[in-house]
C-alpha positions as CSV (number, residue, x, y, z in Angstrom):
1,X,104.1,81.4,-0.6
2,X,104.9,80.6,3.1
3,X,107.9,82.0,4.9
4,X,109.3,78.4,5.1
5,X,109.5,78.2,1.2
6,X,111.1,81.4,1.0
7,X,113.7,80.3,3.6
8,X,114.2,77.0,1.5
9,X,114.5,79.1,-1.6
10,X,117.4,81.0,0.0
11,X,119.0,77.9,1.2
12,X,118.7,76.3,-2.3
13,X,120.1,79.4,-4.0
14,X,122.6,80.2,-1.3
15,X,125.5,80.1,-3.7
16,X,124.1,83.1,-5.8
17,X,123.6,84.9,-2.5
18,X,127.0,84.2,-1.2
19,X,128.8,84.9,-4.6
20,X,127.0,88.2,-5.1
21,X,127.8,89.4,-1.6
22,X,131.4,88.3,-1.9
23,X,131.9,89.8,-5.3
24,X,130.4,93.1,-4.2
25,X,132.2,93.2,-1.0
26,X,135.5,92.6,-2.8
27,X,134.9,95.3,-5.4
28,X,133.8,97.9,-3.0
29,X,136.8,97.2,-0.8
30,X,139.3,97.4,-3.7
31,X,137.7,100.7,-4.8
32,X,137.5,102.2,-1.6
33,X,141.2,101.2,-0.6
34,X,142.3,103.0,-3.7
35,X,140.5,106.2,-3.3
36,X,142.6,109.2,-2.3
37,X,141.9,110.8,1.3
38,X,139.1,113.4,1.5
39,X,138.8,116.4,3.9
40,X,135.6,118.0,5.0
41,X,135.3,121.9,5.8
42,X,132.0,123.4,7.0
43,X,130.5,126.8,7.7
44,X,127.3,127.6,9.7
45,X,124.9,130.2,8.8
46,X,121.8,131.5,10.9
47,X,118.4,132.1,9.4
48,X,116.4,134.8,11.2
49,X,112.7,134.8,9.8
50,X,111.3,138.3,9.5
51,X,108.1,139.2,11.1
52,X,107.6,136.0,13.3
53,X,107.2,136.9,17.1
54,X,105.5,133.8,18.3
55,X,106.5,130.2,17.3
56,X,103.7,128.2,15.8
57,X,103.0,125.9,12.7
58,X,103.0,128.8,10.3
59,X,106.4,129.9,11.5
60,X,107.7,126.5,11.0
61,X,106.4,126.2,7.5
62,X,107.8,129.6,6.7
63,X,111.2,128.6,8.1
64,X,111.1,125.4,6.2
65,X,110.4,127.2,2.9
66,X,113.1,129.7,3.7
67,X,115.6,127.0,4.1
68,X,114.6,125.4,0.8
69,X,115.0,128.8,-0.9
70,X,118.6,129.0,0.4
71,X,119.3,125.5,-0.7
72,X,118.2,126.5,-4.2
73,X,120.2,129.7,-4.2
74,X,123.4,128.0,-3.2
75,X,123.0,125.3,-6.0
76,X,122.0,127.9,-8.6
77,X,124.3,128.6,-11.6
78,X,124.7,132.2,-10.5
79,X,126.4,131.3,-7.2
80,X,128.3,128.3,-8.6
81,X,129.7,130.4,-11.6
82,X,130.7,133.3,-9.3
83,X,132.4,130.9,-6.9
84,X,134.4,129.2,-9.7
85,X,135.4,132.6,-11.2
86,X,136.7,133.9,-7.8
87,X,138.5,130.7,-6.9
88,X,139.7,130.2,-10.4
89,X,138.4,126.7,-10.5
90,X,137.0,124.6,-13.5
91,X,134.5,122.8,-11.3
92,X,133.6,123.1,-7.5
93,X,134.0,120.0,-5.3
94,X,131.0,118.4,-3.9
95,X,129.0,120.4,-1.3
96,X,125.8,120.1,0.7
97,X,123.6,122.5,2.7
98,X,121.5,120.9,5.4
99,X,119.3,122.5,8.3
100,X,120.7,121.4,11.8
101,X,117.5,119.9,13.5
102,X,115.8,122.0,16.2
103,X,117.9,125.0,15.5
104,X,117.9,128.1,13.2
105,X,121.1,127.1,11.8
106,X,122.3,125.6,8.4
107,X,125.5,123.8,7.7
108,X,127.4,124.1,4.4
109,X,129.8,121.2,4.0
110,X,132.4,120.9,1.2
111,X,134.4,117.7,0.6
112,X,137.6,117.8,-1.3
113,X,140.9,115.9,-1.5
114,X,142.8,119.3,-0.8
115,X,141.9,120.7,2.7
116,X,142.8,124.2,1.9
117,X,140.7,124.2,-1.2
118,X,137.7,122.7,0.8
119,X,138.0,125.7,3.4
120,X,138.0,128.3,0.5
121,X,135.2,126.9,-1.3
122,X,133.0,126.6,1.9
123,X,133.8,130.2,2.9
124,X,133.3,131.5,-0.5
125,X,129.9,129.9,-1.1
126,X,128.6,131.0,2.4
127,X,129.7,134.6,1.6
128,X,128.0,134.6,-1.7
129,X,124.8,133.3,-0.2
130,X,124.7,136.3,2.2
131,X,125.5,138.8,-0.7
132,X,122.8,137.1,-2.8
133,X,120.2,137.3,0.1
134,X,121.1,141.1,0.7
135,X,120.7,142.0,-3.0
136,X,117.5,139.9,-3.4
137,X,115.7,141.7,-0.5
138,X,117.2,145.1,-1.3
139,X,115.8,144.7,-4.9
140,X,112.4,143.7,-3.6
141,X,111.9,146.8,-1.4
142,X,113.8,149.4,-3.4
143,X,110.7,150.1,-5.5
144,X,108.5,150.4,-2.4
145,X,110.9,153.0,-0.9
146,X,111.2,154.9,-4.2
147,X,107.3,155.3,-4.4
148,X,107.1,156.4,-0.8
149,X,109.8,159.0,-1.3
150,X,107.7,160.5,-4.2
151,X,104.6,160.7,-2.2
152,X,106.3,162.3,0.8
153,X,107.9,165.0,-1.4
154,X,104.4,165.6,-3.0
155,X,102.7,165.9,0.5
156,X,105.6,168.3,1.8
157,X,104.9,170.5,-1.3
158,X,101.3,170.7,-0.9
159,X,101.8,171.3,2.9
160,X,104.1,174.1,2.4
161,X,101.6,175.7,-0.1
162,X,98.8,175.5,2.4
163,X,100.9,177.1,5.1
164,X,101.8,179.9,2.9
165,X,98.2,180.4,2.0
166,X,97.1,180.6,5.7
167,X,99.8,183.0,6.5
168,X,98.6,185.4,3.7
169,X,94.9,185.0,4.9
170,X,96.1,186.0,8.5
171,X,97.4,189.4,7.1
172,X,94.5,190.1,4.9
173,X,91.9,192.7,5.9
174,X,89.1,192.1,6.4
175,X,90.0,188.5,7.5
176,X,88.3,185.7,5.8
177,X,87.7,183.4,8.8
178,X,85.7,180.7,6.8
179,X,88.6,180.4,4.3
180,X,91.2,180.2,7.2
181,X,89.2,177.4,8.8
182,X,89.1,175.4,5.5
183,X,92.8,175.8,5.0
184,X,93.3,174.6,8.7
185,X,91.3,171.5,7.9
186,X,93.3,170.7,4.7
187,X,96.5,171.3,6.6
188,X,95.6,168.8,9.4
189,X,94.5,166.2,6.8
190,X,97.8,166.6,4.7
191,X,99.8,166.6,7.8
192,X,98.4,163.2,8.8
193,X,98.9,161.8,5.4
194,X,102.5,163.1,5.5
195,X,103.1,161.4,8.9
196,X,101.7,158.2,7.7
197,X,103.9,158.2,4.5
198,X,107.0,158.9,6.7
199,X,106.1,156.0,9.1
200,X,105.7,153.7,6.0
201,X,108.8,154.7,4.6
202,X,110.8,154.1,7.9
203,X,109.1,150.7,8.2
204,X,110.2,149.7,4.7
205,X,113.7,150.8,5.4
206,X,113.8,148.8,8.5
207,X,112.2,145.8,6.8
208,X,114.8,146.0,4.0
209,X,117.6,146.0,6.4
210,X,116.3,143.2,8.5
211,X,115.6,140.9,5.5
212,X,118.9,141.6,3.9
213,X,120.5,140.5,7.3
214,X,118.2,137.4,7.6
215,X,121.1,135.1,6.6
216,X,124.4,135.6,8.4
217,X,127.6,133.6,8.8
218,X,128.2,132.8,12.5
219,X,131.1,130.3,11.9
220,X,133.6,130.5,9.1
221,X,135.3,127.2,7.8
222,X,138.8,126.3,9.1
223,X,141.4,124.1,7.4
224,X,140.7,120.4,8.3
225,X,143.6,118.5,9.6
226,X,142.2,115.0,9.7
227,X,140.8,113.2,6.7
228,X,137.2,112.4,6.6
229,X,137.4,109.5,4.3
230,X,137.5,106.9,2.8
231,X,136.3,104.9,5.6
232,X,137.3,101.5,4.4
233,X,135.7,99.2,7.0
234,X,132.4,101.1,7.1
235,X,132.2,101.1,3.3
236,X,133.1,97.5,3.0
237,X,130.5,96.5,5.4
238,X,127.9,98.6,3.6
239,X,129.0,97.0,0.3
240,X,128.5,93.5,1.9
241,X,125.0,94.3,3.1
242,X,124.2,95.7,-0.3
243,X,125.7,92.7,-2.2
244,X,123.7,90.5,0.3
245,X,120.5,92.1,-0.6
246,X,121.3,92.0,-4.2
247,X,122.1,88.4,-4.0
248,X,118.7,87.7,-2.3
249,X,116.9,89.7,-5.0
250,X,118.9,87.7,-7.7
251,X,118.1,84.3,-5.8
252,X,114.4,85.3,-6.1
253,X,114.6,86.3,-9.6
254,X,116.3,83.1,-10.5
255,X,113.8,81.0,-8.6
256,X,110.9,82.8,-10.5
257,X,112.6,81.9,-13.8
258,X,113.4,78.3,-12.8
259,X,111.0,77.5,-9.7
260,X,112.3,74.4,-7.7
261,X,110.7,72.0,-5.4
262,X,111.0,72.4,-1.8
263,X,108.5,70.1,-0.2
264,X,106.5,67.0,-0.9
265,X,103.1,68.7,-1.3
266,X,104.5,70.8,-4.2
267,X,105.7,67.7,-5.9
268,X,102.4,65.8,-5.4
269,X,100.2,68.7,-6.5
270,X,102.0,69.4,-9.7
271,X,102.3,65.7,-10.8
272,X,98.8,64.9,-9.2
273,X,100.0,61.8,-7.5
274,X,101.3,60.7,-4.1
275,X,104.8,60.0,-3.2
276,X,105.3,56.2,-3.0
277,X,108.8,56.2,-1.7
278,X,111.8,58.3,-0.9
279,X,115.3,57.0,-2.0
280,X,118.5,58.5,-0.4
281,X,121.6,59.1,-2.2
282,X,123.0,55.6,-2.8
283,X,126.5,54.9,-1.8
284,X,129.1,54.5,-4.5
285,X,129.4,51.1,-5.9
286,X,125.8,50.0,-4.9
287,X,123.7,51.6,-7.5
288,X,123.2,48.3,-9.2
289,X,122.3,46.4,-6.0
290,X,121.8,48.3,-2.8
291,X,121.0,45.2,-1.0
292,X,124.7,44.3,-1.0
293,X,125.8,47.1,1.4
294,X,123.6,50.3,1.4
295,X,121.2,49.6,4.2
296,X,119.3,52.9,4.1
297,X,118.8,52.8,0.4
298,X,117.8,49.1,0.7
299,X,115.1,49.8,3.4
300,X,113.9,52.6,1.3
301,X,113.2,50.3,-1.7
302,X,111.6,47.8,0.4
303,X,109.1,50.6,1.6
304,X,108.6,51.6,-2.0
305,X,107.8,47.9,-2.7
306,X,105.3,47.9,0.2
307,X,103.6,51.0,-0.9
308,X,103.2,49.8,-4.6
309,X,101.8,46.4,-3.5
310,X,100.0,47.1,-0.3
311,X,97.5,44.7,0.6
312,X,94.7,47.2,0.8
313,X,94.9,47.6,-3.1
314,X,92.3,45.8,-5.0
315,X,94.5,45.1,-8.1
316,X,98.3,45.7,-7.6
317,X,100.1,46.9,-10.7
318,X,101.7,44.4,-12.9
319,X,103.0,46.3,-15.8
320,X,104.9,49.3,-14.4
321,X,106.7,52.0,-16.5
322,X,109.5,53.8,-14.8
323,X,110.4,57.2,-16.2
324,X,111.4,60.8,-15.2
325,X,111.0,64.3,-16.8
326,X,114.6,64.7,-17.9
327,X,117.6,62.4,-18.1
328,X,120.0,61.7,-15.2
329,X,117.3,61.7,-12.5
330,X,118.2,58.1,-11.5
331,X,115.3,56.3,-13.0
332,X,117.3,53.4,-14.2
333,X,119.0,52.8,-10.7
334,X,115.4,53.0,-9.2
335,X,114.0,50.5,-11.8
336,X,116.9,48.0,-11.2
337,X,116.7,48.1,-7.4
338,X,112.8,48.1,-7.4
339,X,113.0,45.0,-9.5
340,X,115.3,43.4,-7.1
341,X,113.3,44.3,-4.1
342,X,110.1,42.8,-5.7
343,X,112.0,39.6,-6.6
344,X,113.3,39.3,-3.1
345,X,109.7,39.3,-2.0
346,X,109.1,36.1,-4.0
347,X,107.5,37.5,-7.1
348,X,108.7,36.5,-10.4
349,X,110.0,39.7,-12.0
350,X,111.1,40.9,-15.6
351,X,113.1,44.0,-16.0
352,X,112.9,45.4,-19.5
353,X,115.2,48.1,-21.0
354,X,112.9,50.2,-23.0
355,X,115.6,52.7,-24.1
356,X,116.2,51.3,-27.4
357,X,118.1,54.4,-28.5
358,X,120.6,54.4,-25.6
359,X,120.5,50.9,-23.9
360,X,121.5,50.9,-20.3
361,X,120.8,47.5,-18.6
362,X,123.4,45.6,-20.6
363,X,126.1,48.0,-19.4
364,X,124.8,47.8,-15.8
365,X,124.5,43.9,-15.7
366,X,127.5,43.3,-18.3
367,X,125.2,41.4,-20.6
368,X,125.2,41.0,-24.4
369,X,122.9,43.3,-26.3
370,X,122.7,41.4,-29.5
371,X,118.9,40.9,-29.1
372,X,116.4,42.3,-26.9
373,X,113.1,44.3,-27.0
374,X,113.5,45.6,-30.4
375,X,114.3,42.2,-31.8
376,X,111.1,40.7,-30.2
377,X,109.0,43.5,-31.4
378,X,110.3,43.0,-35.0
379,X,109.8,39.2,-34.7
380,X,113.4,38.7,-35.2
381,X,114.0,36.8,-32.0
382,X,111.6,34.8,-29.8
383,X,110.8,36.2,-26.3
384,X,112.2,33.0,-24.6
385,X,115.6,33.5,-26.4
386,X,115.7,37.2,-25.8
387,X,115.3,37.0,-22.0
388,X,118.4,36.6,-19.9
389,X,118.9,35.4,-16.3
390,X,120.3,37.5,-13.5
391,X,122.2,36.6,-10.4
392,X,119.1,37.5,-8.2
393,X,116.5,34.8,-7.9
394,X,113.2,35.3,-9.5
395,X,114.5,38.4,-11.6
396,X,115.2,38.1,-15.3
397,X,116.3,40.7,-17.7
398,X,115.3,41.8,-21.2
399,X,117.7,44.1,-22.8
400,X,117.0,46.8,-25.3
401,X,118.5,45.7,-28.4
402,X,118.8,48.3,-31.2
403,X,115.7,49.9,-32.9
404,X,117.7,51.8,-35.5
405,X,115.7,55.1,-34.9
406,X,112.2,53.7,-35.0
407,X,111.6,52.8,-31.4
408,X,108.5,54.9,-31.1
409,X,107.0,53.0,-34.0
410,X,107.8,49.7,-32.6
411,X,106.2,50.6,-29.2
412,X,103.1,51.8,-31.0
413,X,102.6,48.8,-33.0
414,X,100.0,46.1,-32.6
415,X,102.6,43.8,-31.2
416,X,103.1,45.6,-28.0
417,X,99.7,44.5,-26.7
418,X,100.5,40.8,-27.5
419,X,103.9,41.1,-26.0
420,X,102.4,42.5,-22.8
421,X,100.0,39.6,-22.6
422,X,102.8,36.9,-23.1
423,X,104.8,38.8,-20.4
424,X,102.0,38.7,-17.9
425,X,101.6,35.0,-18.6
426,X,105.1,34.3,-17.6
427,X,105.8,37.0,-14.9
428,X,104.0,38.5,-11.9
429,X,105.6,41.9,-12.3
430,X,107.1,43.5,-15.5
431,X,109.1,46.8,-15.0
432,X,109.8,49.0,-18.2
433,X,112.8,51.1,-17.7
434,X,111.9,54.0,-20.2
435,X,113.7,57.0,-21.5
436,X,112.8,60.4,-19.9
437,X,109.5,62.0,-21.0
438,X,111.2,65.1,-22.5
439,X,114.2,63.3,-24.0
440,X,112.1,60.9,-26.1
441,X,108.5,60.0,-26.8
442,X,109.0,56.3,-26.2
443,X,107.7,56.6,-22.5
444,X,104.8,58.5,-23.8
445,X,103.8,56.0,-26.4
446,X,104.2,53.0,-24.1
447,X,102.4,54.7,-21.1
448,X,98.8,54.0,-22.2
449,X,99.7,50.1,-22.5
450,X,100.8,49.7,-19.0
451,X,99.0,49.5,-15.6
452,X,100.6,52.8,-14.3
453,X,103.6,55.0,-14.5
454,X,106.3,55.4,-11.8
455,X,107.5,58.8,-11.9
456,X,111.2,59.4,-10.6
457,X,112.0,62.8,-9.7
458,X,115.2,64.5,-8.4
459,X,114.1,67.7,-6.8
460,X,117.6,69.0,-6.8
461,X,117.9,68.8,-10.7
462,X,114.6,69.5,-12.2
463,X,112.4,72.5,-11.7
464,X,108.6,73.0,-11.7
465,X,108.2,74.2,-15.3
466,X,109.9,71.2,-16.7
467,X,107.9,68.7,-14.7
468,X,104.6,70.6,-15.6
469,X,105.6,70.3,-19.3
470,X,106.4,66.5,-18.9
471,X,103.0,66.0,-17.1
472,X,101.2,67.4,-20.0
473,X,102.8,64.8,-22.1
474,X,101.3,62.0,-20.1
475,X,97.9,63.8,-19.9
476,X,97.7,64.0,-23.6
477,X,97.8,60.0,-23.9
478,X,95.7,59.5,-20.8
479,X,98.4,57.7,-18.9
480,X,98.0,57.2,-15.0
481,X,100.8,57.9,-12.6
482,X,100.5,55.3,-9.9
483,X,103.3,56.9,-7.6
484,X,106.3,59.2,-7.3
485,X,109.6,58.3,-6.3
486,X,111.5,61.2,-4.8
487,X,115.2,60.1,-5.6
488,X,118.4,61.4,-4.1
489,X,116.8,62.8,-0.9
490,X,119.3,64.3,1.5
491,X,117.3,65.2,4.4
492,X,115.0,62.8,5.8
493,X,114.9,61.7,9.4
494,X,113.5,58.2,8.6
495,X,116.8,57.3,7.0
496,X,118.6,57.9,10.4
497,X,116.2,55.3,12.1
498,X,116.9,52.7,9.3
499,X,120.7,53.1,10.0
500,X,120.1,52.7,13.8
501,X,118.2,49.5,13.6
502,X,120.3,48.0,10.9
503,X,123.4,48.6,13.0
504,X,121.8,46.9,16.0
505,X,120.6,44.0,13.9
506,X,124.0,43.5,12.2
507,X,125.9,43.4,15.5
508,X,122.9,41.5,17.2
509,X,123.5,38.6,14.7
510,X,127.4,38.8,15.2
511,X,126.8,38.6,19.0
512,X,124.5,35.6,18.6
513,X,127.0,33.8,16.6
514,X,129.8,34.7,19.2
515,X,127.6,33.4,22.0
516,X,127.0,30.0,20.2
517,X,130.7,29.6,19.6
518,X,131.5,30.5,23.2
519,X,128.8,28.1,24.5
520,X,130.4,25.2,22.3
521,X,133.9,25.9,23.7
522,X,132.7,26.2,27.4
523,X,130.9,22.8,27.0
524,X,134.2,21.2,25.9
525,X,136.0,22.6,28.8
526,X,133.3,21.4,31.3
527,X,133.6,18.0,30.1
528,X,137.4,18.0,30.9
529,X,137.0,19.6,34.3
530,X,134.1,19.5,36.6
531,X,135.4,21.7,39.2
532,X,136.9,25.2,38.6
533,X,135.4,25.3,35.0
534,X,131.9,25.0,36.3
535,X,132.4,27.9,38.8
536,X,133.8,30.2,36.3
537,X,131.0,29.3,33.9
538,X,128.3,30.4,36.4
539,X,126.6,33.6,35.5
540,X,126.7,35.0,39.1
541,X,130.5,34.4,39.8
542,X,132.1,35.0,36.3
543,X,135.2,37.2,36.1
544,X,134.4,40.5,34.3
545,X,137.8,40.9,32.9
546,X,137.5,37.6,31.1
547,X,134.2,38.6,29.5
548,X,134.0,40.3,26.2
549,X,130.7,40.1,24.2
550,X,132.5,40.9,21.0
551,X,135.4,38.2,21.1
552,X,134.4,34.6,21.2
553,X,137.5,33.6,22.9
554,X,136.8,35.8,25.8
555,X,132.9,35.5,26.0
556,X,131.0,34.0,28.7
557,X,129.0,30.9,27.8
558,X,125.9,32.4,29.2
559,X,124.6,35.9,28.9
560,X,124.6,37.7,32.4
561,X,121.4,39.0,33.5
562,X,120.6,42.7,34.0
563,X,120.2,42.0,37.8
564,X,123.9,41.6,38.0
565,X,125.5,44.9,38.8
566,X,128.5,43.9,36.8
567,X,126.3,43.3,33.7
568,X,128.1,44.5,30.4
569,X,125.4,45.0,27.5
570,X,126.5,43.7,24.2
571,X,126.3,47.1,22.7
572,X,125.4,50.2,24.6
573,X,122.6,52.4,23.3
574,X,124.7,55.6,23.3
575,X,127.5,54.4,21.2
576,X,128.4,52.2,18.4
577,X,130.0,48.7,19.1
578,X,133.1,49.6,17.2
579,X,133.8,52.0,20.1
580,X,135.2,49.1,22.0
581,X,138.9,48.8,21.7
582,X,138.9,45.1,22.2
583,X,136.0,44.4,19.9
584,X,136.7,41.9,17.2
585,X,133.4,41.8,15.1
586,X,132.6,38.5,13.3
587,X,132.0,38.7,9.6
588,X,128.3,38.2,8.9
589,X,127.2,35.5,6.5
590,X,125.6,38.2,4.2
591,X,127.6,41.5,4.0
592,X,126.0,44.3,6.0
593,X,122.5,42.6,5.5
594,X,120.1,41.8,8.1
595,X,116.3,41.7,7.0
596,X,113.3,41.5,9.3
597,X,113.4,37.6,9.5
598,X,117.0,37.9,10.8
599,X,115.9,40.1,13.5
600,X,113.2,37.7,14.6
601,X,115.7,34.8,14.7
602,X,118.2,36.8,16.6
603,X,115.6,37.6,19.3
604,X,114.7,33.9,19.5
605,X,118.3,32.9,19.8
606,X,118.9,35.5,22.7
607,X,115.8,34.3,24.4
608,X,117.0,30.7,24.3
609,X,120.4,31.7,25.6
610,X,118.8,33.6,28.3
611,X,116.5,30.8,29.4
612,X,119.3,28.4,29.5
613,X,121.5,30.7,31.6
614,X,118.7,31.3,34.2
615,X,118.0,27.6,34.4
């Protein structure tokens, strides 16, 4: 997945992230603010590694092992139990032992709500560590010293015996020189052995003393005066960071369980069709006819109409089924306005309500639903009697009627083919507004009998797994999806350009009407006066204070040219016409409507006025 998709996931699931972060931050802040103040007391101890004269990697490894040994000693049950007994405590407060970097020192830290108790525990633990170290190394070398003492005593005894024997040989007559020489050699050998044993004994004693003093306390703990915690601000910020990270994880997990759509290629790849149109969120009150005021949506439906009936297509679709994966994705609104757009294009259109379980068109258009599609399929009503007219030219309606629970059987009957043939003989385009694919089987049943399915999707409402399951329903009957309508699109730059040109077209038409009225008024004034009226009407000497392109009463009869330095454009490019305080817009003949033909007529009218002014 691309980084952009991850960012879109986080944007889509931002409420999960924000709520998780806020809840975590609030919980941490409440807990930390209610904690009692804590105090920290610490002692420092020095480690003197025995037998190390030159620092090297081996010395570093030995020191690290020695520090780990002391850490295990201080946390052992022997030390903890002794400390609890000496201090008469049921449980020791939390404590840590850490090595101070780049030194031979360790720091023993105790944290407690009572500062005096923190000091006592720190000093007691450090003292017990030193005592344990002394007893440990003393017991290790005590056996060596005892063995050396035995050997030394034995050597002394043997040496004294040899000295006594030599003394006797010296006083014996005749002297046994050979024996005296042998005794002398034995005395020298035994003397050397004795000296070696004595040296080893002294070294063992020194080593025992040195190892016993390898751990010493160099700084005892004092009573802390300032509390160390809790740090409300720090802990709250840390809680917010943890909550934010947890929210991101929850958002990704939620996305994995319900994967959403974040771009058009995802939708096209899963449905295996191209997006034929993008419909913005329709303004309230214009869902049944966007052409009465919602210009962005109206232009979007014109684009959809153009894509479906492009001139490059060999056979444009005539039987179109409009559906969606789940209910409330806006398929009925799309079907109604698409039918209106096609009808405005001059094609004769029939809009059929295929939702016979929950009819919709009769409520939208306020029509009776006594007879409809179900009645025609049951041969209870003639098609000509069931079809009802609408207020839109070239558009007729066929309500659903009531199927009584067997709508799928009616659509699967032999009569549906005959009905389609009859409809195509009367109408150029037939649009079926069907139920959602996963809500009813009606759309799946009818899909093979039409030219194509127009799939309406609201990417904010439906996820990928649901759409994939709905697509499998259509694949099972061999239906063809001729296009996708991305409904309720909130971010699309093309809608901004639609609004821009529609605003200019609307006020351009109003300006043209104002110019015509002003010209007629000026002509009547010129007939009454041939002097001052002609001078005021000339485009080169008009009074700027008397000219207002939005008020017919103050408009010049001719449009001033851009060569005039006092030229005032009808509507500046950088602001809306309503920004003028003295603007009095003229009501258009069609409310908020100006199609492409209106733009062309407006341009012609402006050109004619400009030509008359220049002449």
